[in-house]
DSSP file (Angstrom, degrees, kcal/mol; ACC not computed):
  #  RESIDUE AA STRUCTURE BP1 BP2  ACC     N-H-->O    O-->H-N    N-H-->O    O-->H-N    TCO  KAPPA ALPHA  PHI   PSI    X-CA   Y-CA   Z-CA
    1    1 A X              0   0    0      0, 0.0    25,-2.7     0, 0.0     2,-0.5   0.000 360.0 360.0 360.0 164.1   94.7   83.8   93.8
    2    2 A X  E     -a   26   0A   0     23,-0.2     2,-0.6   145,-0.2    25,-0.2  -0.987 360.0-157.5-116.7 125.3   94.5   85.5   90.5
    3    3 A X  E     -a   27   0A   0     23,-3.3    25,-3.2    -2,-0.5     2,-0.8  -0.912   2.4-159.9-104.4 116.8   94.9   83.2   87.4
    4    4 A X  E     -a   28   0A   0     -2,-0.6     2,-0.3    23,-0.2    25,-0.3  -0.871  26.8-168.2 -94.3 109.6   96.0   85.0   84.2
    5    5 A X  E     -a   29   0A   0     23,-2.6    25,-2.2    -2,-0.8     2,-0.5  -0.678  25.6-120.7-109.3 153.3   95.0   82.5   81.6
    6    6 A X    >>  -     0   0    0     -2,-0.3     4,-2.2    23,-0.2     3,-0.7  -0.775  19.3-142.4 -85.2 128.4   95.6   82.1   77.9
    7    7 A X  H 3> S+     0   0    0     24,-2.2     4,-2.4    -2,-0.5    25,-0.2   0.877 100.5  58.6 -59.4 -38.4   92.4   82.1   75.9
    8    8 A X  H 34 S+     0   0    0     24,-2.0    -1,-0.2    23,-0.2    25,-0.1   0.814 111.8  41.1 -62.8 -29.8   93.6   79.4   73.6
    9    9 A X  H <4 S+     0   0    0     -3,-0.7    -1,-0.2    23,-0.3    -2,-0.2   0.804 114.8  51.2 -84.0 -32.0   94.2   77.1   76.6
   10   10 A X  H >< S+     0   0    0     -4,-2.2     3,-3.0    22,-0.1    -2,-0.2   0.803  83.0 104.9 -75.9 -29.2   90.9   78.1   78.3
   11   11 A X  T 3< S+     0   0    0     -4,-2.4    45,-0.0     1,-0.3    41,-0.0  -0.308  91.9  15.5 -57.3 127.5   88.7   77.5   75.2
   12   12 A X  T 3  S+     0   0    0     43,-0.1    -1,-0.3    -2,-0.0     3,-0.1   0.352 116.2  76.6  88.2  -6.0   86.9   74.3   75.7
   13   13 A X    X>  +     0   0    0     -3,-3.0     4,-1.4     1,-0.1     3,-1.3  -0.122  46.6 131.8-125.7  35.1   87.7   74.3   79.5
   14   14 A X  H 3>  +     0   0    0      1,-0.3     4,-2.6     2,-0.2     5,-0.2   0.776  67.5  66.8 -60.0 -25.7   85.2   76.9   80.6
   15   15 A X  H 3> S+     0   0    0      2,-0.2     4,-2.1     1,-0.2    -1,-0.3   0.871  99.3  50.7 -62.6 -36.1   84.2   74.5   83.4
   16   16 A X  H <> S+     0   0    0     -3,-1.3     4,-2.4     2,-0.2    -1,-0.2   0.912 109.3  50.4 -66.9 -42.6   87.6   74.9   84.9
   17   17 A X  H  X S+     0   0    0     -4,-1.4     4,-2.3     1,-0.2    -2,-0.2   0.926 110.6  50.0 -59.8 -45.4   87.3   78.7   84.8
   18   18 A X  H  X S+     0   0    0     -4,-2.6     4,-2.6     1,-0.2    -1,-0.2   0.898 110.2  50.0 -60.7 -41.6   83.9   78.4   86.5
   19   19 A X  H  X S+     0   0    0     -4,-2.1     4,-1.6     2,-0.2    -1,-0.2   0.889 108.8  52.3 -66.6 -38.9   85.3   76.2   89.2
   20   20 A X  H  <>S+     0   0    0     -4,-2.4     5,-2.2     2,-0.2     3,-0.3   0.949 113.2  43.7 -60.3 -48.4   88.2   78.7   89.8
   21   21 A X  H ><5S+     0   0    0     -4,-2.3     3,-2.0     1,-0.2    -2,-0.2   0.907 110.1  55.3 -64.5 -41.2   85.7   81.6   90.2
   22   22 A X  H 3<5S+     0   0    0     -4,-2.6    -1,-0.2     1,-0.3    -2,-0.2   0.807 104.1  55.9 -62.2 -28.4   83.4   79.5   92.4
   23   23 A X  T 3<5S-     0   0    0     -4,-1.6    -1,-0.3    -3,-0.3    -2,-0.2   0.428 127.2-100.6 -83.3   0.9   86.3   78.8   94.7
   24   24 A X  T < 5S+     0   0    0     -3,-2.0    -3,-0.2     1,-0.3    -2,-0.1   0.485  79.1 133.2  96.1   3.5   86.8   82.6   95.1
   25   25 A X      < -     0   0    0     -5,-2.2     2,-0.4    -6,-0.2    -1,-0.3  -0.440  53.7-122.9 -84.2 161.7   89.7   83.0   92.7
   26   26 A X  E     -a    2   0A   0    -25,-2.7   -23,-3.3    -2,-0.1     2,-0.5  -0.857  17.6-156.2-102.8 139.2   90.0   85.7   90.1
   27   27 A X  E     +a    3   0A   0     -2,-0.4   -23,-0.2   -25,-0.2     2,-0.2  -0.976  23.0 166.3-118.8 122.5   90.5   84.8   86.4
   28   28 A X  E     -a    4   0A   0    -25,-3.2   -23,-2.6    -2,-0.5     2,-0.3  -0.630  34.8 -75.5-130.2-174.4   92.1   87.4   84.2
   29   29 A X  E     +ab   5  62A   0     32,-2.0    34,-2.6   -25,-0.3   -23,-0.2  -0.669  32.7 164.0 -99.8 132.3   93.6   87.8   80.8
   30   30 A X        -     0   0    0    -25,-2.2     4,-0.3     1,-0.5    35,-0.2   0.058  65.7 -92.9-126.5  20.9   97.1   86.7   79.6
   31   31 A X        -     0   0    0    -26,-0.2   -24,-2.2    18,-0.1    -1,-0.5  -0.102  36.4 -89.5  88.2 172.9   96.2   87.0   75.8
   32   32 A X  S    S+     0   0    0    -26,-0.3   -24,-2.0   -25,-0.2   -23,-0.3   0.914 114.5   8.9 -81.8 -47.4   94.9   84.4   73.4
   33   33 A X  S    S-     0   0    0    -26,-0.1    -2,-0.1   -25,-0.1    -1,-0.1   0.245  97.4-109.6-127.9  13.2   98.2   82.9   72.1
   34   34 A X        +     0   0    0     -4,-0.3     2,-0.1     1,-0.1    -3,-0.1   0.888  57.4 163.4  62.9  44.2  101.0   84.4   74.2
   35   35 A X        -     0   0    0      1,-0.1     2,-1.1     2,-0.0    30,-0.3  -0.396  54.0 -96.2 -84.0 168.5  102.6   86.6   71.5
   36   36 A X    >   -     0   0    0      1,-0.2     3,-2.0    -2,-0.1     4,-0.2  -0.779  40.8-157.9 -78.8 103.1  105.0   89.4   72.1
   37   37 A X  G >  S+     0   0    0     -2,-1.1     3,-1.8    31,-0.3    -1,-0.2   0.784  83.8  66.9 -61.9 -29.5  102.3   92.1   72.1
   38   38 A X  G 3  S+     0   0    0      1,-0.3    -1,-0.3    30,-0.2    31,-0.1   0.690  97.5  56.5 -65.3 -16.1  104.7   94.9   71.3
   39   39 A X  G <  S+     0   0    0     -3,-2.0    -1,-0.3     2,-0.1     2,-0.2   0.445  97.2  81.9 -92.5  -1.4  105.2   93.3   67.9
   40   40 A X  S <  S-     0   0    0     -3,-1.8     2,-0.1    -4,-0.2    -3,-0.0  -0.619  83.8-106.1-103.2 161.2  101.5   93.4   67.0
   41   41 A X     >  -     0   0    0     -2,-0.2     4,-2.4     1,-0.1     5,-0.2  -0.408  38.1-107.1 -73.2 159.4   99.2   96.1   65.6
   42   42 A X  H  > S+     0   0    0      1,-0.2     4,-2.4     2,-0.2     5,-0.2   0.889 122.4  52.8 -55.5 -38.2   96.8   97.7   68.1
   43   43 A X  H  > S+     0   0    0      2,-0.2     4,-2.0     1,-0.2    -1,-0.2   0.905 109.3  47.6 -65.6 -41.1   94.0   95.8   66.4
   44   44 A X  H  > S+     0   0    0      2,-0.2     4,-2.2     1,-0.2    -1,-0.2   0.880 110.7  52.3 -68.4 -37.1   95.7   92.5   66.8
   45   45 A X  H  X S+     0   0    0     -4,-2.4     4,-1.9     1,-0.2    -2,-0.2   0.941 109.9  48.9 -60.8 -47.6   96.5   93.3   70.5
   46   46 A X  H  X S+     0   0    0     -4,-2.4     4,-3.2     1,-0.2     5,-0.3   0.871 109.1  52.5 -62.4 -36.7   92.8   94.1   71.1
   47   47 A X  H  X S+     0   0    0     -4,-2.0     4,-2.3     2,-0.2     5,-0.3   0.906 106.7  52.8 -66.2 -40.8   91.8   90.8   69.3
   48   48 A X  H  X S+     0   0    0     -4,-2.2     4,-1.2     1,-0.2    -1,-0.2   0.902 116.7  40.5 -57.4 -41.3   94.2   88.8   71.6
   49   49 A X  H  X S+     0   0    0     -4,-1.9     4,-2.9     2,-0.2    -2,-0.2   0.951 117.3  44.1 -74.6 -51.7   92.5   90.5   74.6
   50   50 A X  H  X S+     0   0    0     -4,-3.2     4,-2.2     1,-0.2    -3,-0.2   0.858 111.2  54.0 -68.8 -34.6   88.8   90.4   73.6
   51   51 A X  H  X S+     0   0    0     -4,-2.3     4,-1.6    -5,-0.3    -1,-0.2   0.928 113.5  42.9 -63.9 -43.7   88.9   86.9   72.3
   52   52 A X  H  X S+     0   0    0     -4,-1.2     4,-2.4    -5,-0.3    -2,-0.2   0.932 111.8  53.9 -66.5 -45.7   90.3   85.7   75.6
   53   53 A X  H  X>S+     0   0    0     -4,-2.9     5,-3.3     1,-0.2     4,-0.6   0.887 107.1  52.4 -56.8 -39.8   87.9   87.8   77.6
   54   54 A X  H ><5S+     0   0    0     -4,-2.2     3,-0.6     1,-0.2    -1,-0.2   0.904 110.8  46.4 -63.1 -42.2   85.0   86.3   75.7
   55   55 A X  H 3<5S+     0   0    0     -4,-1.6    -2,-0.2     1,-0.2    -1,-0.2   0.868 114.7  45.9 -69.5 -37.0   86.1   82.8   76.5
   56   56 A X  H 3<5S-     0   0    0     -4,-2.4    -1,-0.2    -5,-0.1    -2,-0.2   0.409 118.2-104.7 -92.2   4.4   86.7   83.4   80.2
   57   57 A X  T <<5S-     0   0    0     -4,-0.6    -3,-0.2    -3,-0.6    -4,-0.1   0.798  79.5 -35.7  82.5  28.8   83.5   85.3   80.8
   58   58 A X      < -     0   0    0     -5,-3.3     2,-0.3    -6,-0.2   -31,-0.1   0.049  59.3-163.5 103.8 148.9   85.0   88.8   81.0
   59   59 A X        -     0   0    0      1,-0.1   -31,-0.1   -31,-0.1     3,-0.1  -0.977  19.2-171.5-160.5 159.0   88.2   90.3   82.3
   60   60 A X  S    S+     0   0    0     -2,-0.3    23,-2.5     1,-0.1     2,-0.4   0.447  71.4  66.5-129.6 -12.8   89.6   93.7   83.3
   61   61 A X  E     - c   0  83A   0     21,-0.3   -32,-2.0     2,-0.0     2,-0.4  -0.893  57.8-164.0-117.9 145.8   93.2   93.0   83.8
   62   62 A X  E     -bc  29  84A   0     21,-2.6    23,-2.3    -2,-0.4     2,-0.8  -0.990   8.8-163.5-128.9 124.0   95.9   91.9   81.3
   63   63 A X        -     0   0    0    -34,-2.6    23,-0.1    -2,-0.4     2,-0.1  -0.919  29.8-135.4 -99.3 108.4   99.3   90.4   82.2
   64   64 A X    >   -     0   0    0     -2,-0.8     3,-2.5    21,-0.3     4,-0.1  -0.388  28.2 -97.1 -66.8 136.7  101.2   90.9   78.9
   65   65 A X  G >  S+     0   0    0    -30,-0.3     3,-1.9     1,-0.3   -28,-0.3  -0.231 108.3   4.9 -52.1 138.3  103.2   87.8   77.9
   66   66 A X  G 3  S-     0   0    0      1,-0.3    -1,-0.3    -3,-0.1     3,-0.1   0.489 118.4 -85.9  64.8   5.0  106.8   88.0   78.9
   67   67 A X  G <  S+     0   0    0     -3,-2.5     2,-0.6     1,-0.2    -1,-0.3   0.690  86.4 152.5  69.8  17.0  105.9   91.3   80.7
   68   68 A X    <   +     0   0    0     -3,-1.9   -31,-0.3    -4,-0.1     2,-0.3  -0.715  10.3 134.1 -90.0 117.3  106.5   92.9   77.4
   69   69 A X        +     0   0    0     -2,-0.6     2,-0.3    -3,-0.1   -33,-0.0  -0.979  24.3 180.0-153.7 163.5  104.6   96.1   76.8
   70   70 A X     >  -     0   0    0     -2,-0.3     4,-2.5   -33,-0.0     5,-0.2  -0.824  55.9 -73.6-148.7-172.5  104.9   99.7   75.6
   71   71 A X  H  > S+     0   0    0     -2,-0.3     4,-2.5     1,-0.2     5,-0.2   0.862 129.8  54.5 -60.5 -36.2  102.6  102.7   75.2
   72   72 A X  H  > S+     0   0    0      2,-0.2     4,-2.6     1,-0.2    -1,-0.2   0.919 110.2  45.7 -63.8 -44.2  100.9  101.1   72.2
   73   73 A X  H  > S+     0   0    0      2,-0.2     4,-2.6     1,-0.2     5,-0.2   0.930 113.5  49.3 -64.8 -45.7  100.1   97.9   74.2
   74   74 A X  H  X S+     0   0    0     -4,-2.5     4,-2.5     1,-0.2    -2,-0.2   0.910 113.5  46.6 -60.7 -42.9   98.8   99.9   77.2
   75   75 A X  H  X S+     0   0    0     -4,-2.5     4,-2.2    -5,-0.2    -2,-0.2   0.910 112.5  49.3 -67.6 -42.0   96.6  102.1   74.9
   76   76 A X  H  X S+     0   0    0     -4,-2.6     4,-0.7     2,-0.2    -2,-0.2   0.910 113.4  47.1 -63.7 -41.5   95.2   99.1   73.0
   77   77 A X  H ><>S+     0   0    0     -4,-2.6     5,-2.6     1,-0.2     3,-1.1   0.933 112.0  49.7 -64.6 -45.7   94.4   97.3   76.3
   78   78 A X  H ><5S+     0   0    0     -4,-2.5     3,-2.0     1,-0.3    -2,-0.2   0.864 102.1  62.7 -61.6 -35.7   92.8  100.5   77.8
   79   79 A X  H 3<5S+     0   0    0     -4,-2.2    -1,-0.3     1,-0.3    -2,-0.2   0.756 108.9  41.7 -63.3 -23.6   90.7  100.9   74.6
   80   80 A X  T <<5S-     0   0    0     -3,-1.1    -1,-0.3    -4,-0.7    -2,-0.2   0.048 128.3 -96.4-111.4  24.3   89.1   97.5   75.4
   81   81 A X  T < 5S+     0   0    0     -3,-2.0     2,-0.4     1,-0.2    -3,-0.2   0.756  79.0 133.5  77.6  27.3   88.8   98.2   79.2
   82   82 A X      < -     0   0    0     -5,-2.6     2,-0.4    -8,-0.1   -21,-0.3  -0.908  41.8-152.7-118.4 141.3   91.9   96.5   80.5
   83   83 A X  E     -c   61   0A   0    -23,-2.5   -21,-2.6    -2,-0.4     2,-0.2  -0.876  26.7-118.5-103.8 137.8   94.6   97.6   82.9
   84   84 A X  E     -c   62   0A   0     -2,-0.4     2,-0.4   -23,-0.2   -21,-0.2  -0.554  30.4-171.9 -77.3 141.1   98.1   96.1   82.6
   85   85 A X        +     0   0    0    -23,-2.3   -21,-0.3    -2,-0.2     2,-0.1  -1.000   8.5 171.3-134.4 132.0   99.4   94.1   85.6
   86   86 A X        -     0   0    0     -2,-0.4     2,-0.3   -23,-0.1   -19,-0.0  -0.090  29.4-104.4-112.6-142.9  102.9   92.8   86.1
   87   87 A X        -     0   0    0     -2,-0.1    29,-0.2     1,-0.1     3,-0.1  -0.933   8.2-153.7-145.8 164.3  104.5   91.2   89.1
   88   88 A X  S    S+     0   0    0     27,-2.4     2,-0.5    -2,-0.3    28,-0.2   0.544  87.3  50.8-115.2 -17.2  107.0   92.1   91.9
   89   89 A X  E     -d  116   0B   0     26,-2.3    28,-3.1    21,-0.0     2,-0.7  -0.978  63.5-168.1-125.8 117.9  108.2   88.5   92.6
   90   90 A X  E     -d  117   0B   0     -2,-0.5    28,-0.1    26,-0.2    26,-0.1  -0.903   3.8-173.3-106.9 108.1  109.4   86.3   89.8
   91   91 A X        -     0   0    0     26,-1.4    14,-0.2    -2,-0.7     5,-0.2   0.642  26.1-142.2 -73.6 -13.6  109.9   82.8   91.1
   92   92 A X    >>  +     0   0    0     25,-0.2     4,-2.8     1,-0.1     3,-1.5   0.796  47.2 151.8  53.7  29.6  111.4   81.7   87.8
   93   93 A X  H 3>  +     0   0    0     24,-0.3     4,-1.0     1,-0.3    35,-0.1   0.791  64.3  60.5 -61.2 -28.2  109.5   78.5   88.2
   94   94 A X  H 34 S+     0   0    0      1,-0.1    -1,-0.3     2,-0.1    30,-0.1   0.753 116.3  32.8 -68.5 -23.2  109.4   78.0   84.4
   95   95 A X  H <4 S+     0   0    0     -3,-1.5    -2,-0.2     3,-0.1    -1,-0.1   0.862 124.4  36.1-101.0 -48.2  113.2   77.9   84.4
   96   96 A X  H  < S-     0   0    0     -4,-2.8    -3,-0.2    -5,-0.2    -2,-0.1   0.863  71.9-165.2 -80.8 -36.1  114.4   76.4   87.6
   97   97 A X     <  +     0   0    0     -4,-1.0     2,-0.4    -5,-0.4    -4,-0.1   0.898  48.1 122.9  48.2  46.7  111.7   73.7   88.1
   98   98 A X     >  -     0   0    0      1,-0.1     4,-2.3    29,-0.1     5,-0.2  -0.967  57.9-150.3-141.5 119.2  112.8   73.3   91.7
   99   99 A X  H  > S+     0   0    0     -2,-0.4     4,-2.4     1,-0.2     5,-0.2   0.866  99.3  51.9 -60.3 -39.5  110.5   73.8   94.7
  100  100 A X  H  > S+     0   0    0      1,-0.2     4,-2.3     2,-0.2    -1,-0.2   0.916 111.2  47.2 -63.7 -42.5  113.4   74.9   97.0
  101  101 A X  H  > S+     0   0    0      2,-0.2     4,-2.0     1,-0.2    -2,-0.2   0.875 110.6  52.7 -66.8 -37.5  114.5   77.5   94.5
  102  102 A X  H  X S+     0   0    0     -4,-2.3     4,-2.0     2,-0.2    -2,-0.2   0.948 111.3  45.9 -62.1 -49.0  110.9   78.8   94.0
  103  103 A X  H  X S+     0   0    0     -4,-2.4     4,-2.7     1,-0.2    -2,-0.2   0.891 109.7  55.2 -61.9 -39.7  110.5   79.2   97.8
  104  104 A X  H  X S+     0   0    0     -4,-2.3     4,-2.2     1,-0.2    -1,-0.2   0.891 106.7  50.5 -61.5 -40.0  113.9   81.0   98.0
  105  105 A X  H  X S+     0   0    0     -4,-2.0     4,-1.9     2,-0.2     5,-0.3   0.923 110.9  49.1 -63.2 -43.8  112.8   83.5   95.4
  106  106 A X  H  X S+     0   0    0     -4,-2.0     4,-2.1     1,-0.2    -2,-0.2   0.936 112.2  48.4 -60.5 -46.7  109.6   84.2   97.3
  107  107 A X  H  < S+     0   0    0     -4,-2.7    -1,-0.2     1,-0.2    -2,-0.2   0.881 116.4  42.1 -62.5 -39.2  111.5   84.6  100.5
  108  108 A X  H  < S+     0   0    0     -4,-2.2    -1,-0.2    -5,-0.2    -2,-0.2   0.744 124.1  33.0 -83.0 -22.7  114.0   87.0   99.0
  109  109 A X  H  < S+     0   0    0     -4,-1.9     2,-0.2    -5,-0.2    -2,-0.2   0.643  85.9 109.8-110.2 -16.7  111.7   89.1   96.9
  110  110 A X     <  +     0   0    0     -4,-2.1     2,-0.3    -5,-0.3   -21,-0.0  -0.430  34.2 162.4 -74.7 132.8  108.4   89.3   98.7
  111  111 A X    >   -     0   0    0     -2,-0.2     3,-1.8     1,-0.0   -23,-0.1  -0.903  52.4 -68.1-134.8 161.8  107.4   92.7  100.3
  112  112 A X  T 3  S+     0   0    0     -2,-0.3    32,-0.0     1,-0.3    -1,-0.0  -0.267 123.6  22.2 -53.7 136.6  104.0   93.9  101.4
  113  113 A X  T 3  S+     0   0    0      1,-0.2    -1,-0.3    -3,-0.0    -3,-0.0   0.543  93.6 154.4  83.4   8.2  101.6   94.4   98.5
  114  114 A X    <   -     0   0    0     -3,-1.8     2,-0.5   -26,-0.1    -1,-0.2  -0.265  39.3-144.8 -73.6 155.3  103.6   92.0   96.3
  115  115 A X        -     0   0    0     37,-0.0   -27,-2.4     2,-0.0   -26,-2.3  -0.984  16.1-149.6-119.2 118.2  102.4   90.0   93.3
  116  116 A X  E     -d   89   0B   0     -2,-0.5     2,-0.5   -28,-0.2   -26,-0.2  -0.779   7.1-145.2 -95.6 125.4  104.0   86.6   93.0
  117  117 A X  E     +d   90   0B   0    -28,-3.1   -26,-1.4    -2,-0.5   -24,-0.3  -0.792  29.8 155.3 -94.9 123.6  104.4   85.2   89.5
  118  118 A X        -     0   0    0     -2,-0.5     2,-0.3   -28,-0.1   -29,-0.0  -0.944  30.4-131.1-139.2 161.7  104.1   81.4   89.0
  119  119 A X        -     0   0    0     -2,-0.3     9,-0.1     1,-0.1     3,-0.0  -0.879  17.3-175.5-120.0 146.5  103.1   79.4   86.0
  120  120 A X        +     0   0    0     -2,-0.3     2,-0.3     8,-0.1     5,-0.1   0.348  67.8  59.5-117.8   4.0  100.6   76.6   85.5
  121  121 A X  S    S+     0   0    0      3,-0.1     3,-0.1     1,-0.0    -2,-0.0  -0.863  71.9  49.0-132.2 165.0  101.3   75.6   81.9
  122  122 A X  S    S-     0   0    0     -2,-0.3    -3,-0.0     1,-0.1    -1,-0.0   0.613  97.4 -10.1  80.1 126.6  104.1   74.4   79.7
  123  123 A X  S    S-     0   0    0      2,-0.1     2,-0.6     1,-0.1    -1,-0.1   0.024 116.2 -17.6  51.8-157.6  106.4   71.5   80.5
  124  124 A X        +     0   0    0      1,-0.1     3,-0.3   -30,-0.1     4,-0.1  -0.693  54.9 175.7 -85.2 117.6  106.5   69.8   83.9
  125  125 A X     >  +     0   0    0     -2,-0.6     4,-2.5     1,-0.2     3,-0.3   0.210  47.0 111.0-103.7  13.0  104.9   72.0   86.6
  126  126 A X  H  > S+     0   0    0      1,-0.2     4,-2.4     2,-0.2    -1,-0.2   0.852  78.0  50.2 -60.6 -35.5  105.2   69.4   89.4
  127  127 A X  H  > S+     0   0    0     -3,-0.3     4,-1.7     2,-0.2    -1,-0.2   0.842 109.3  51.2 -73.6 -31.9  107.8   71.4   91.3
  128  128 A X  H  > S+     0   0    0     -3,-0.3     4,-1.5     2,-0.2    -2,-0.2   0.939 111.9  47.5 -64.5 -46.5  105.6   74.6   91.1
  129  129 A X  H  X S+     0   0    0     -4,-2.5     4,-0.7     1,-0.2     3,-0.3   0.914 112.0  50.0 -60.3 -43.3  102.7   72.6   92.4
  130  130 A X  H  X S+     0   0    0     -4,-2.4     4,-0.6     1,-0.2    -1,-0.2   0.828 109.7  52.1 -65.1 -31.6  104.9   71.2   95.2
  131  131 A X  H  X S+     0   0    0     -4,-1.7     4,-2.8     1,-0.2     5,-0.2   0.781  90.6  78.1 -75.8 -27.1  106.2   74.7   96.1
  132  132 A X  H  X S+     0   0    0     -4,-1.5     4,-2.9    -3,-0.3     5,-0.2   0.904  93.9  45.1 -56.9 -50.7  102.7   76.2   96.5
  133  133 A X  H  X S+     0   0    0     -4,-0.7     4,-2.6     1,-0.2    -1,-0.2   0.897 115.5  49.4 -61.1 -36.0  101.9   74.9  100.0
  134  134 A X  H  X S+     0   0    0     -4,-0.6     4,-2.3     2,-0.2    -1,-0.2   0.902 112.1  47.9 -67.5 -40.6  105.3   75.8  101.2
  135  135 A X  H  X S+     0   0    0     -4,-2.8     4,-2.8     2,-0.2    -2,-0.2   0.943 113.2  47.5 -63.8 -48.1  105.0   79.3   99.8
  136  136 A X  H  X S+     0   0    0     -4,-2.9     4,-2.6    -5,-0.2     5,-0.2   0.921 112.1  49.8 -61.6 -44.6  101.6   79.8  101.3
  137  137 A X  H  X S+     0   0    0     -4,-2.6     4,-2.5    -5,-0.2    -1,-0.2   0.916 112.4  47.9 -59.7 -43.5  102.8   78.5  104.7
  138  138 A X  H  X S+     0   0    0     -4,-2.3     4,-1.2     2,-0.2    -2,-0.2   0.915 111.0  51.0 -64.9 -42.8  105.8   80.8  104.6
  139  139 A X  H ><>S+     0   0    0     -4,-2.8     5,-2.7     1,-0.2     3,-0.6   0.951 113.6  43.8 -59.8 -49.9  103.7   83.8  103.7
  140  140 A X  H ><5S+     0   0    0     -4,-2.6     3,-1.7     1,-0.2    -2,-0.2   0.908 111.0  54.5 -62.3 -42.1  101.2   83.2  106.5
  141  141 A X  H 3<5S+     0   0    0     -4,-2.5    -1,-0.2     1,-0.3    -2,-0.2   0.727 109.4  49.9 -64.6 -20.7  104.0   82.5  109.0
  142  142 A X  T <<5S-     0   0    0     -4,-1.2    -1,-0.3    -3,-0.6    -2,-0.2   0.127 125.4 -97.2-107.6  19.5  105.5   85.9  108.1
  143  143 A X  T < 5S+     0   0    0     -3,-1.7    -3,-0.2     1,-0.3     2,-0.2   0.556  78.9 133.0  85.0   9.2  102.4   87.9  108.5
  144  144 A X      < -     0   0    0     -5,-2.7     2,-0.3    -6,-0.2    -1,-0.3  -0.531  37.4-157.2 -88.3 159.2  101.2   88.0  104.9
  145  145 A X        -     0   0    0     -2,-0.2     2,-0.4     2,-0.0    -5,-0.0  -0.874  17.0-118.5-126.7 165.6   97.7   87.3  103.6
  146  146 A X        +     0   0    0     -2,-0.3     2,-0.3  -145,-0.0   -10,-0.0  -0.837  39.1 151.8-107.7 143.4   96.5   86.3  100.2
  147  147 A X        -     0   0    0     -2,-0.4     2,-0.2  -145,-0.0  -145,-0.2  -0.920  44.5 -86.5-153.1 176.0   94.1   88.2   98.0
  148  148 A X     >  -     0   0    0     -2,-0.3     4,-2.2  -147,-0.1     5,-0.1  -0.500  37.3-114.4 -86.0 162.2   93.3   88.8   94.4
  149  149 A X  H  > S+     0   0    0      1,-0.2     4,-2.6     2,-0.2     5,-0.2   0.903 115.9  55.7 -63.4 -40.7   95.1   91.3   92.2
  150  150 A X  H  > S+     0   0    0      1,-0.2     4,-1.4     2,-0.2    -1,-0.2   0.922 109.8  45.1 -58.9 -44.7   92.0   93.3   91.8
  151  151 A X  H  > S+     0   0    0      1,-0.2     4,-1.4     2,-0.2    -1,-0.2   0.896 112.2  52.7 -66.3 -38.7   91.5   93.7   95.6
  152  152 A X  H  < S+     0   0    0     -4,-2.2     3,-0.2     1,-0.2    -2,-0.2   0.911 109.0  49.0 -61.5 -43.3   95.2   94.5   96.0
  153  153 A X  H  < S+     0   0    0     -4,-2.6    -1,-0.2     1,-0.2    -2,-0.2   0.773 111.6  49.3 -71.0 -26.0   95.0   97.3   93.4
  154  154 A X  H  <        0   0    0     -4,-1.4    -1,-0.2    -5,-0.2    -2,-0.2   0.764 360.0 360.0 -77.1 -26.5   91.9   98.8   95.1
  155  155 A X     <        0   0    0     -4,-1.4    -1,-0.2    -3,-0.2    -2,-0.2   0.409 360.0 360.0 -75.9 360.0   93.5   98.7   98.5
């Protein structure tokens, strides 16, 4: 999997970042404080990115909070060596908080090469956690494999 993390949440938990990477996962950038990046100056955007990158031990991809970006955000990210990444499947797990609904979104939206969006922070994530094995089982049963976003983008 690829985990797009908030630097403000990762700070002080670098051991978790290390364990994710050691398990073969990719850890990438989701900004420091989850702002609407389009409302910030290029310098502030870059600070959100570089501060997080420093805490997580480097990154090359940025998933902008809320999927909100424009040419200014893309240019600011590129200036500090980051490529923007969005998703193709939105499970709406942050909203529905229902494992059946999460799986239904995956089933209806997933296509080859897809990027599935799920959340690990904010409020109760127990239904997201409960949905993950079911999602993975469904993906494998339907001929999909799992990879990191970086490998997917190279492929």
